[in-house]
C-alpha angles and dihedrals in degrees: 000000000000121000109200122200113285093236138030115265112287116275112272094010111149102160091244136105134060133277092230089058089056090051089048089056089057091048090054093046098048113006094167096049116111110259100174134019111199110179103299094344118101114194119197124218089250093053092047089051093050093050091047089052089052091054091049090053092048090054092048090048088061089061094248113154119223120255101057136086128283122194118228114200110173139125118258111279141108093282091059090061090048088053093051091049090046092056088055092047088055088056097249136109125248130235111198117216117195113223090211091066120098111266091248090057092047091049091050093053092049093046098041093048093051090228107183094200141019124220110207140163116283141174090269093044099271141036132182130211139172114247116258091245127049101234123200112247118237116213115272131181117264093245094051112165105177146325119227120192118225130186114278127216093221094059093263122101114233128217118230112211117216125186128211089250090057093050094045092051090052095045094048096044096047096042090054095044093053097030093235114181149164093286093064127103115207129201109222100208107148129084112260088238091072127071097237086070088065089065094041093049110034103034091063094042095051093044096048093248130135125265116209112203111223105216115232092246091054092047088061097042115065093194092054091043095054090049089053091051090052097045095047094041093231112197101183121050128175118192143168107244095242092051090044088059090054089051092050091050090054093045092051092045094053097035092236122170124205105195094161094065113104102162132034112188115197115196146144101058139023113299121247104232094197091054093049091047090052089051094049094046093046091062091220091148105015095183097046122108116208121218132183110219128196132190144119128238088250090065096044105265110297126037106159137027138200127181115228115213137169088254098056092039094050104136091212091065119092109276124234125203118252135023123294111241096166130200136339121281117241096270096047140075115200126195132182110215137187128174091357098307141078118274123235127243112298095021130108133230145138119305116240121189129201138174139082092307094067110114127248090242142260119324112253093348107103095162093052090045093053091050095050102035109055146164113232120230112281094008138100101205122103117239133192116221103218100191087226121128120221139169122225114235132168091259094050136270127345116205113229106174141274137312089218139026098283114127138175122229114192088338096309117121116234129181103210087206091065092056091043092050091052093048090055090058090065108102091228096056127076099172133013142179131182128206135187111227139159132241128223091279092051095252112145122230141163123254122196119208115193143178111220117233111252091231094052097072090224132325122229124219096238090058092053092046091051091048092054094041089060091053110030137055111263094253091059097052112101114238095208134042132198125191113213133179092232140349114255117242134203121238090269092053099257125130110277100220095178092054090046092062091061098049099090143347108264116242124201116249 
């Protein structure tokens, strides 16, 4: 069954243009309006524009031609957004590099992307430097916007290439669907290396709204975060469901009210109905509507939406398996396919997405691109095969899981195969498997099961954790490790993940 966008394409939409031009229009319309609030610092649209121009000039002064990729490696703060905008003003695309990543991971992203220059923090706000290596540049489209690296099943992260046309289609479709405008105040919570940050950063800046930078210490402290939301009168909040539960706990404990909130956007992992119902019944933000949003990086952040209400979360109603992800946003067409054709009502299949938000492809991986971005028989449109399973119901799609071993942990995409492949490179490990599971409180975490190499004389969990910590971003490092004599297999010789969970009680490293 195909779920076409709920509305016709936005008036005047042509799929062309650049995001920085949309921001420039806001600068011209209201130069003295506050664009970014970073702690006690309030940055106007005019000041943001001037700093972005300075970054663009610094890049040009290095002799870098427009049309390639520039790495941005800075801590979260208003100058980081000026740097991203400056890369666009130069005519290049940005590659964000998270400073919390191990140095090997940072080096891989810079090298694999072929970034010819890095923009970093300096005494005068910014500095630029040429990477230590001279990486070979992979082809990119002329209107390149950014490349975000996602976990790869082969042990190698892969870069998703997004064009300005993709981002504009997303921004325009979502802003119209939710009626976002210049009066909104957004909390920018997510790392710039993940696609939710594209919504949290560029929707406010193209609509003339205000972006509130969530400091790293507040992002990890629910009590401090809810105080920030209250003090800055945030009206738009996007959260991963698990983190949203932590926020609700803090709000209830301190008796905080958030009357300025008008939209809560849950995304990144399956919603927790009981948590959302608690939120709605508590009246913390009486005017806020709560939506569940679904979408992969390859389709520019959000693709479908579903409003969560007390009525449709009523625990006395008959339950249905899966998570409701609803219908396509205005810029998207979604289809659920099985055996080459659409499935009927009540049946399940793989989710395919089409429309101007579908990415250009994977950087330097043409074979992987051709497998994931396809043209359906008899059609001319380009579709992205998500690998997600969903069931078609009268109220939209219901997410049911994955066709592979990809998982999401607090909204961050992880290919379990990447972690497993790295574990197997440790000299003390002969076989390894990683699972996502939940503890008694419902919190998700990764568990690594491993078979020690006979020659190793035994491998301890702390050693494995240290090995992975030196090579993976923190969110990809399993928190628990279990030594087993062998990995269980199904009758057809594949890893039996269900049997694996019952082998031993996980212990924390």
